C-alpha positions in Angstrom: -25.8 -5.0 -15.4 -25.3 -6.9 -12.1 -26.4 -5.1 -9.0 -23.3 -5.7 -6.9 -20.1 -6.8 -8.8 -17.8 -9.0 -6.8 -14.5 -7.4 -7.9 -12.8 -4.1 -7.1 -9.6 -2.9 -8.8 -7.6 0.3 -8.3 -5.5 2.5 -10.5 -2.9 5.0 -9.3 -1.4 7.4 -11.9 2.1 8.1 -10.7 4.0 9.2 -13.9 3.9 12.9 -13.3 6.8 15.2 -12.4 5.0 17.6 -10.0 6.5 20.8 -11.4 4.7 23.0 -8.9 6.5 21.4 -6.0 9.7 23.3 -7.0 11.9 20.2 -6.6 13.8 17.9 -8.9 12.3 14.8 -7.2 8.8 13.9 -8.4 6.4 14.7 -5.6 5.2 11.1 -5.3 8.8 10.2 -4.2 9.2 13.0 -1.7 9.7 12.0 1.9 6.6 12.2 4.1 7.1 11.2 7.7 9.6 8.5 6.9 8.0 7.1 3.7 7.5 8.3 0.2 4.2 10.1 -0.6 3.4 7.2 -3.0 4.1 4.5 -0.4 1.7 6.2 2.0 -1.0 6.5 -0.7 -0.6 2.9 -1.7 -0.6 1.8 1.9 -4.1 3.3 2.3 -5.3 1.3 -0.7 -3.7 -1.9 0.4 -5.5 -1.6 3.8 -8.8 -2.0 1.9 -9.4 -5.7 1.7 -12.0 -5.3 -1.1 -9.4 -4.1 -3.6 -7.9 -7.2 -5.3 -5.2 -5.5 -7.5 -3.7 -2.0 -7.8 -2.2 -1.0 -11.1 0.3 1.8 -10.8 1.2 3.9 -13.9 4.8 5.0 -13.8 7.1 7.1 -15.9 8.9 4.9 -18.4 12.2 6.2 -17.0 11.3 5.7 -13.4 14.3 4.5 -11.5 12.9 5.0 -7.9 10.0 2.6 -7.9 12.1 -0.7 -7.7 13.5 0.5 -4.3 10.1 0.9 -2.7 8.8 -1.9 -0.5 5.5 -1.8 -2.4 7.4 -2.9 -5.6 7.4 -6.4 -4.2 3.8 -6.3 -3.0 1.8 -9.2 -4.7 -1.4 -7.1 -5.1 0.5 -4.3 -7.0 1.4 -4.3 -10.7 2.9 -1.5 -12.8 2.5 -0.2 -16.4 4.1 2.6 -18.3 2.1 5.8 -18.0 1.7 8.7 -20.5 2.4 12.4 -20.7 -1.0 13.4 -19.2 -3.0 12.0 -16.2 -5.7 10.7 -18.5 -3.2 8.8 -20.6 -1.7 7.2 -17.6 -5.1 6.2 -16.2 -6.2 4.7 -19.5 -2.9 2.8 -19.8 -3.5 1.3 -16.4 -7.1 0.5 -17.1 -6.1 -1.4 -20.3 -3.5 -3.3 -18.3 -6.3 -4.5 -16.0 -8.2 -5.8 -19.0 -7.2 -9.4 -18.3 -8.5 -9.1 -14.8 -11.6 -6.9 -14.9 -15.1 -7.5 -16.2 -17.1 -4.6 -17.7 -19.3 -4.3 -14.6 -16.5 -4.5 -12.1 -15.5 -1.5 -10.1 -12.3 0.4 -10.7 -11.1 3.0 -8.2 -8.7 5.8 -9.3 -6.7 7.5 -6.6 -4.1 10.3 -6.9 -0.6 9.2 -5.9 -0.3 12.6 -4.1 -3.3 12.1 -1.7 -1.6 10.1 1.1 -3.9 11.3 3.8 -7.1 9.6 2.6 -8.5 7.3 5.3 -8.8 3.6 4.4 -12.0 3.3 6.3 -13.5 6.1 4.2 -12.5 4.3 1.0 -14.3 1.1 2.3 -17.4 3.1 3.1 -17.4 4.6 -0.3 -17.1 1.2 -2.0 -20.0 -0.2 0.0 -22.2 2.9 -0.4 -21.8 3.0 -4.2 -21.8 -0.7 -4.8 -25.3 -0.8 -6.3 -25.0 2.5 -8.3 -25.1 2.1 -12.1 -22.3 4.5 -12.8 -20.2 5.2 -9.7 -19.1 8.4 -8.0 -16.3 10.5 -6.5 -15.1 11.6 -3.0 -15.7 15.3 -2.6 -16.2 18.0 0.0 -18.5 21.1 -0.1 -16.7 24.3 -0.7 -16.6 26.5 2.4 -15.0 29.6 1.0 -16.8 32.3 -1.0 -15.9 31.6 -4.7 -15.2 34.4 -7.1 -15.2 34.2 -10.9 -12.6 36.5 -12.5 -12.0 38.0 -15.9 -8.8 38.0 -18.0 -7.4 40.9 -16.0 -8.1 39.2 -12.6 -11.0 41.5 -11.9 -13.9 39.9 -10.1 -16.7 39.2 -12.6 -19.1 37.3 -10.4 -19.6 35.7 -7.0 -20.8 32.1 -7.4 -23.4 30.4 -5.3 -21.2 28.0 -3.2 -24.2 26.1 -1.9 -24.1 23.8 -4.9 -20.3 23.7 -5.4 -18.1 20.8 -4.2 -14.4 20.3 -4.5 -13.6 17.0 -6.3 -11.1 14.6 -4.7 -10.0 11.0 -5.2 -10.8 8.2 -5.0 -13.1 8.2 -8.0 -15.0 5.0 -8.5 -16.6 3.8 -11.7 -17.7 0.7 -13.6 -14.7 -0.6 -15.4 -16.1 -0.8 -18.9 -18.0 2.5 -18.6 -14.8 4.4 -17.5 -12.6 2.9 -20.3 -15.2 3.8 -23.0 -15.7 7.3 -21.5 -11.9 8.1 -21.4 -11.3 6.7 -24.9 -14.1 8.7 -26.4 -13.2 11.9 -24.6 -9.5 11.7 -25.6 -10.3 10.9 -29.2 -12.6 13.9 -29.3 -9.9 16.2 -27.8 -11.9 16.9 -24.7 -9.9 18.2 -21.7 -10.1 15.5 -19.0 -9.1 16.9 -15.6 -10.4 13.9 -13.7 -12.2 10.6 -14.4 -15.6 12.1 -13.5 -15.2 14.8 -16.2 -14.9 12.1 -18.9 -17.8 10.2 -17.4 -20.0 13.3 -17.3 -19.0 14.2 -20.9 -20.2 10.8 -21.9 -23.7 11.6 -20.6 -23.6 9.8 -17.2 -24.3 11.3 -13.7 -21.8 10.3 -11.1 -22.7 10.4 -7.4 -20.9 12.5 -4.8 -19.6 10.7 -1.7 -18.8 13.1 1.2 -15.1 13.1 2.0 -12.8 15.0 4.3 -10.8 18.2 4.0 -7.8 16.3 5.4 -7.7 14.3 2.1 -5.6 17.0 0.6 -3.6 16.6 -2.6 0.1 17.5 -2.3 0.6 20.1 -5.0 2.8 22.9 -3.6 5.6 22.7 -1.0 3.5 23.8 2.0 1.1 20.9 1.4 3.8 18.5 2.4 4.0 20.1 5.9 0.2 20.0 6.2 0.2 16.3 5.2 2.7 15.6 8.0 0.5 17.3 10.5 -2.5 15.4 9.4 -0.7 12.0 9.6 0.7 12.9 13.0 -2.7 13.7 14.3 -3.9 10.3 13.1 -1.0 8.5 14.7 0.9 7.7 11.5 
């Protein structure tokens, strides 16, 4: 395996409907300070010069994408996504097959994380460039964490000193990630993020310390928080 591969690619799963946002418009196409959420997320990736191509997985019935400025961006390609996040990521990875070598890096980023800082992504790529597996952006959990039973009773208080909240981007060797996702899906393993598939395959990803401002827009109030974060950063 080469120590420092020369190519970096990116995947953005954007085929979901975002049901928890309580809106008919998929959350990636909601307005966020004058642009769609997806446009802002893609803009952060496009600002990273290391990334050569971004593969966006869209719903097969997506009628909004062609109207976005990013649809004509030369570094962005699209592919039909699947019903689940892992299916969309795998479809995008396979669409990169003609570009990516097994030891290249592929970065997976949520369409609904528009507040990630491009500079932080660049630092992550540089920091993990010699790692044999890759890693994820994450933040240590600050709140006390409770484990509950089926009746919502508190069953235990967990030691938060070793607990981190996973974010994206998540960065892995291309061939390793494709193999891990394929095997996990074939085995019926629940894949909540790329790292979970890589961990299940027996690898140990690295944590890269991120920021709490890199929130994922999931419920309506997150959109307002994202607007405040972007405004504070002058966007």
